C-alpha positions, 0 to 999 in steps of 0.5 A: 512553507514546506510541509511533510505529510506521512500517511501510515496504512497499518494492516490490522487484519486478524487473519494474518499468519503472524497474528494468528500464531502470536496475538501479542505481535499486533500490540508490539507493532502498534507500539512501534508505529506510534513511536515512529509516528511521533518521531516524524512529528518531532522532526518539524513542527509543520509535519502532518500525520495520518494513520489508517487501519486496514481490515478485510472488510473496511478501512478506518482512520485511527488518526487524525480524529474526526472533526468536533461537532459544531460548537464543541471545542476539541480539548488537547490532553494534558501533559503526562510524565513529561511527554509532549501534549501532541505525542500523548494525543497521537498515542491515545487517539490511535489506541482508542480508535483501534480498540473500537475497531477490534471490539466492533468486529468481534461483536459483529462476528466479521472476523474471518481468517481466510479474507484478504486485507483490502490494502488496495482500497486503503491506499486509494483512501490514503491518496484521496486524503492526500489530494484533499489536503493539497487542495486546502493548502494556502497559496505559496505552501508546498506539501511533500506526501508519502505513504508507508504500508506496514503489513504481514499479509500475502499478495492478493492477485485478485486486487491486481487492477486496483493495485495498478490504478493506485500505483500509477495514480500515486506516481502522477501525484508525486506520492512516494509509496513505501512498504514494510513487510513483516512476514513474506515478500510481496511482489505486487507491492514491490512494483508499487515501490519501484513505480513511485520511487519508494523503498521496500523492506522485508523485516528480518526480525520483528523485534527490531521493527522500530529500529528499521522504521527509524533507519529506513523510512523516517528520512524523506525521499530526497535525504535517502540518497545520502544515507546507506540504506539496504540495497534495492530488491529485484522487482517481480514484474509478473502480471495477474491474469484476468481469468484466474487471478494468478501471477503468470510469466507468459500470457495473451493480451487483449489488443483493445483493453489490454486484459491479460489471460493465461489461455487463449480465448476467442472472446475477451471477457472484459470488453467482449471483443471477438478475435479472429482465429488465425488460420494456417499460413499459406504455403509458398509454391516450390520453385522447379529446378530447370536443367540447362543443357 
């Protein structure tokens, strides 16, 4: 039996420019994500779903809910307005858990507009969740896993190493990484999509978010080759220096640990290797010309 697992990482950090300028955008994005998630479950009865909320300080699972306490049986919500019970369960659970996250952050006063979203950590948690489900698979079963990141945050060069570790781990585990950018182009996440064979899309209009999700990200990677999808973007493969956490075009690389620096340093700050300062090149003696009589 073949199963398809979709893990959605939703960036709910209130510090994003979109959410600061228009607070209702989060509600609109959430409704589109719920409809997209239910569409994935509708494709096949064996499909699985997980939704994570990424903040500036933590990552929370919005779906599936935590396992019930021993001796207590989970109750599936009743059918409402002709809606499939599973769809109702997904919608209520995601809305309820996200509401709890927002209220908890508001009470604790941890909402900061200047903090970056911990997307690299959320992607690492998603990979751990996928790996755990793969270990629990019965013999003869196969699970195709992919991660969809929906974010409006800017690139964070300070998470460069974490991003690279996540990207190459996903490539080794055959996990496809897709990215849906709501606000601006993201160079680091473009690299992740290119490394894992996923799709990167910058939404031109937020009003059509659901249409773009269903058109581009609903089909599984093997089917996408047969569809007419947006052309791939040119990937920005610049690296971030370890000293100032800024993307650079040309830099110095440590020959021991491969750390990258924008300026030459006689000592590597990562592995503390001492480099020999290159001296001047030896001058070759000039050959004297001999006149022949």
